[in-house]
C-alpha positions as CSV (number, residue, x, y, z in Angstrom):
1,M,-2.3,-11.3,23.1
2,L,-0.8,-8.6,20.9
3,T,-3.2,-6.9,18.4
4,L,-1.6,-3.7,15.7
5,K,-3.2,-1.6,12.8
6,S,-2.1,-2.7,9.7
7,P,-2.1,0.9,7.2
8,A,-3.3,0.9,3.0
9,K,-0.7,3.2,1.0
10,I,-1.5,5.1,-1.9
11,N,1.1,6.0,-4.5
12,W,1.0,10.2,-5.5
13,C,3.3,9.4,-8.3
14,L,4.6,5.6,-10.1
15,R,6.8,5.8,-13.0
16,V,7.8,2.3,-14.4
17,L,11.9,2.4,-15.6
18,G,12.3,-0.8,-17.4
19,K,11.9,-4.5,-17.2
20,R,15.0,-6.2,-15.0
21,P,16.1,-9.5,-16.0
22,D,14.6,-11.0,-12.8
23,G,11.8,-10.5,-14.6
24,Y,10.2,-7.3,-12.3
25,H,10.1,-4.1,-13.0
26,D,12.5,-1.1,-11.9
27,I,9.8,2.0,-10.5
28,W,10.1,5.2,-8.8
29,S,7.6,6.0,-6.9
30,V,6.4,7.8,-3.6
31,M,4.1,6.0,-1.7
32,Q,2.3,7.0,1.3
33,K,0.5,5.4,4.4
34,I,-3.3,6.3,4.7
35,D,-5.9,5.9,7.6
36,L,-7.2,2.6,6.0
37,F,-6.3,-0.3,8.5
38,D,-7.0,-4.1,8.7
39,T,-6.6,-5.2,12.5
40,L,-4.5,-8.3,13.4
41,H,-4.4,-9.8,16.4
42,F,-1.5,-12.2,17.1
43,R,-1.7,-15.2,20.4
44,R,1.5,-17.0,21.2
45,T,1.2,-20.4,21.0
46,P,3.1,-23.5,21.6
47,G,3.5,-24.8,18.0
48,G,2.2,-24.4,14.4
49,I,1.0,-20.9,12.1
50,S,-2.8,-21.1,11.9
51,V,-4.5,-17.7,10.4
52,Y,-8.2,-16.8,10.4
53,T,-9.6,-13.9,8.0
54,E,-12.9,-11.8,8.6
55,P,-14.2,-11.7,6.2
56,D,-12.9,-14.7,4.2
57,I,-10.9,-13.4,1.5
58,G,-11.3,-17.0,-0.6
59,V,-6.8,-17.5,-0.5
60,R,-5.9,-21.0,1.1
61,P,-3.9,-20.1,4.4
62,E,-0.9,-21.0,2.9
63,E,-1.0,-18.5,0.4
64,N,-2.1,-15.8,2.6
65,L,0.7,-13.6,3.0
66,V,0.8,-13.4,6.8
67,Y,1.0,-16.9,7.1
68,R,4.0,-16.9,4.4
69,A,5.4,-14.0,6.6
70,A,5.1,-15.8,9.9
71,H,5.9,-18.9,8.4
72,L,9.4,-17.3,6.9
73,F,9.9,-15.2,10.0
74,K,9.5,-19.1,12.4
75,N,12.2,-20.7,9.8
76,Y,14.9,-17.1,10.0
77,T,14.7,-17.3,13.9
78,S,14.0,-21.0,14.4
79,C,11.9,-20.1,17.0
80,P,10.4,-22.5,19.1
81,F,6.9,-21.2,19.3
82,G,3.8,-20.8,17.0
83,V,0.3,-18.1,16.7
84,E,-2.4,-17.6,16.1
85,V,-3.2,-14.9,14.1
86,Y,-7.3,-13.0,13.3
87,L,-7.4,-10.6,10.5
88,K,-9.9,-8.4,9.7
89,K,-9.6,-6.9,6.8
90,E,-10.8,-3.7,5.7
91,I,-8.8,-2.9,3.1
92,P,-10.3,-4.3,-0.2
93,A,-7.8,-6.9,-2.3
94,Q,-6.9,-5.5,-5.7
95,A,-6.9,-2.2,-5.2
96,G,-3.8,-0.8,-5.1
97,L,-3.4,-0.1,-1.6
98,G,-0.7,-2.3,-0.3
99,G,-3.3,-4.3,1.8
100,G,-1.3,-8.3,2.1
101,S,1.9,-6.6,2.0
102,S,1.0,-4.2,4.7
103,N,-0.5,-7.3,6.7
104,A,3.3,-9.3,5.9
105,A,5.3,-6.6,7.1
106,T,2.7,-5.9,10.0
107,T,3.4,-9.6,11.0
108,L,7.1,-9.1,11.0
109,L,6.5,-6.9,13.6
110,A,4.6,-8.9,15.8
111,L,6.3,-11.7,15.8
112,N,9.4,-9.4,16.9
113,R,7.6,-8.6,19.9
114,L,5.5,-11.7,20.7
115,W,8.6,-14.4,20.6
116,D,11.2,-12.1,22.0
117,S,13.4,-12.5,19.1
118,G,15.3,-8.9,18.8
119,L,15.9,-8.8,15.2
120,D,17.3,-5.2,13.9
121,K,15.8,-3.5,11.3
122,R,17.8,-4.8,8.5
123,A,17.5,-8.4,8.9
124,L,13.3,-7.7,9.6
125,M,13.9,-5.8,5.9
126,G,15.8,-8.8,4.5
127,M,12.9,-11.1,5.0
128,A,10.8,-8.0,3.3
129,K,12.2,-8.2,0.1
130,E,11.8,-11.7,0.1
131,L,7.5,-11.7,0.3
132,G,7.0,-8.8,-2.0
133,S,8.2,-5.8,-4.4
134,D,5.8,-3.5,-1.6
135,V,6.4,-5.1,1.8
136,P,9.7,-3.0,2.5
137,F,8.1,-0.1,2.5
138,F,5.3,-0.5,5.5
139,L,8.7,-1.2,7.6
140,S,9.5,2.4,6.9
141,E,8.4,6.1,7.2
142,S,4.7,6.8,6.6
143,L,6.2,8.5,3.2
144,A,8.8,7.4,1.0
145,V,10.7,7.3,-2.1
146,V,10.4,3.8,-3.4
147,Q,12.4,3.1,-6.4
148,G,14.6,-0.3,-7.8
149,R,11.9,-3.2,-7.3
150,G,10.7,-2.0,-4.1
151,E,13.7,-2.2,-2.1
152,R,15.8,1.1,-2.3
153,I,13.5,3.5,0.2
154,T,14.0,6.7,1.1
155,P,12.0,8.1,3.9
156,L,11.1,11.9,3.4
157,E,10.7,12.9,6.7
158,G,10.0,16.2,9.0
159,E,6.4,17.4,9.5
160,Q,4.1,16.6,7.1
161,R,1.0,18.6,5.4
162,K,-2.1,16.5,6.7
163,R,-4.0,15.8,3.1
164,W,-7.9,14.4,2.9
165,L,-8.3,12.1,0.3
166,L,-11.9,10.6,-1.3
167,L,-10.9,6.8,-2.3
168,V,-13.0,4.6,-4.2
169,K,-12.8,1.4,-6.1
170,P,-15.8,-0.4,-8.4
171,S,-16.4,-3.8,-7.9
172,F,-13.6,-5.8,-9.9
173,G,-10.0,-5.5,-8.8
174,V,-6.7,-5.1,-11.2
175,S,-4.2,-7.9,-11.4
176,T,-0.8,-6.4,-10.8
177,K,0.7,-8.7,-13.9
178,E,-1.5,-8.1,-15.8
179,A,-1.4,-4.2,-14.9
180,Y,2.1,-4.5,-15.6
181,S,2.1,-6.9,-18.6
182,G,-0.1,-4.1,-21.1
183,L,2.8,-1.3,-21.2
184,D,4.3,-0.6,-24.3
185,R,6.7,1.6,-23.2
186,Y,8.5,3.3,-20.2
187,S,9.4,6.3,-18.3
188,T,13.0,7.4,-18.7
189,S,13.0,8.8,-14.7
190,G,11.6,9.5,-12.0
191,I,12.0,12.5,-10.1
192,D,14.7,14.3,-8.6
193,I,15.0,13.4,-5.1
194,T,15.3,16.9,-4.0
195,G,12.1,17.9,-5.6
196,A,10.4,14.9,-3.8
197,D,9.6,17.7,-0.9
198,V,6.6,18.6,-2.5
199,F,5.3,15.5,-1.5
200,L,5.7,16.6,2.3
201,K,5.4,20.0,2.4
202,G,3.4,21.4,-1.2
203,S,0.4,22.7,-0.8
204,D,-2.1,21.1,-2.6
205,E,-2.0,22.9,-5.5
206,E,1.2,22.3,-5.8
207,L,0.9,18.6,-5.8
208,C,-0.9,18.1,-8.0
209,P,1.3,18.3,-11.3
210,Y,3.0,15.7,-9.5
211,L,0.6,13.3,-9.3
212,I,1.6,10.8,-12.4
213,N,0.6,6.4,-12.6
214,D,2.1,5.0,-15.7
215,L,0.1,2.1,-15.3
216,E,-3.1,4.3,-15.2
217,K,-3.6,4.2,-18.9
218,V,-3.0,0.1,-19.3
219,A,-5.9,-0.2,-16.8
220,F,-8.3,2.6,-18.3
221,R,-7.3,0.9,-21.3
222,L,-8.9,-2.6,-20.1
223,Y,-11.2,-1.1,-17.8
224,P,-13.1,1.7,-19.0
225,E,-15.3,1.7,-15.7
226,L,-11.9,3.4,-14.0
227,S,-11.6,6.4,-16.2
228,R,-15.2,7.1,-15.9
229,L,-14.8,7.0,-11.9
230,K,-11.4,9.8,-12.1
231,E,-13.7,11.6,-14.4
232,R,-16.9,11.7,-11.6
233,L,-13.8,12.3,-8.9
234,L,-13.0,15.6,-10.6
235,E,-16.2,16.3,-11.2
236,G,-17.2,15.6,-7.6
237,G,-14.8,18.4,-6.8
238,S,-11.3,17.0,-6.3
239,L,-8.7,19.3,-7.2
240,C,-7.0,16.0,-8.9
241,A,-7.0,12.4,-9.1
242,L,-5.3,9.1,-9.6
243,M,-5.2,5.3,-10.0
244,S,-3.0,3.7,-7.1
245,G,-0.3,1.2,-7.7
246,S,-1.9,-1.1,-10.2
247,G,-4.9,-0.6,-9.3
248,S,-8.6,-1.0,-9.2
249,A,-8.6,1.6,-6.4
250,L,-8.3,5.6,-7.3
251,F,-8.4,8.2,-4.8
252,G,-9.4,12.3,-5.3
253,L,-7.1,14.9,-2.9
254,F,-9.8,17.5,-1.6
255,P,-9.1,20.4,0.2
256,S,-11.2,19.9,3.6
257,R,-12.7,16.9,5.4
258,Q,-16.1,18.5,4.8
259,D,-15.6,18.2,0.6
260,A,-14.5,15.0,0.6
261,E,-17.4,14.0,2.4
262,V,-19.8,15.7,0.8
263,A,-18.4,14.0,-2.5
264,A,-18.2,10.5,-0.9
265,K,-22.6,11.1,-1.3
266,G,-21.9,11.0,-5.0
267,F,-20.4,7.1,-4.7
268,N,-22.8,5.2,-3.5
269,D,-22.7,2.5,-6.0
270,C,-19.4,1.3,-5.6
271,W,-16.8,1.3,-2.3
272,H,-16.0,4.3,-1.2
273,R,-14.2,5.7,1.9
274,V,-12.7,9.3,2.9
275,V,-9.4,9.0,4.4
276,S,-6.5,11.2,5.4
277,T,-2.5,10.9,5.4
278,Y,-0.8,9.0,7.8
279,G,2.2,10.3,9.7
280,G,2.1,7.9,12.4
281,K,5.4,6.0,13.4
282,D,5.8,2.2,13.2
283,F,6.2,0.0,15.8
284,L,9.9,-0.7,15.3
């Protein structure tokens, strides 16, 4: 049995630069792993692929990204083994926190070890790109600039400043397709890559002006409750607040864990979690 944790992410910044000929969008984003995790248990079997999820997420097993990742890996390697996967979910779905993408990346890492396949990072990245736009990031460092449709990753390396966040999410989700299709204009550029160090080393106050999400206005127009949640985060003492990815989760940046936990008491009417940024190494 092999057990791995699968981290969530936030987008400190998300600029949508335009629509591509393949139907995807070009983005410029800074993604950050956080210490909110799903847990996956992998057991090697003689054959076949089985995925069990707790709680049930209402997706047929063959449509689950864990199943798709295992199926892709098995076809790529022609491995004779099978696998049983037990997935314990903590990351909410349709939240913009990357739970499914992280699960897929973790599955690729796990099977490379469980089946003794010996694939290098380039091969794993190739499969990750087939599985989804956010999957490659979860094979990279914990903080990175992500460009293109998600396949161009520039890690921000060095000692990270630990930051405290309060995540909140309403009872509903926002589909990625819905958020992107509502855009009526695109950004002209991201931040110069040399200026991205503010996400790594800058103080919380220095970081706040760079928190921009082009999908936020779309989501707020569709779901006004999200705008109200952001206002509540700011009223609760966050230095700044932003929707993550395509939503529907938002995060507030707080000076300390204690400040975030005090503010969390005001969000008992919705899902919420106090987390910190995650600077741990991955399993490659």
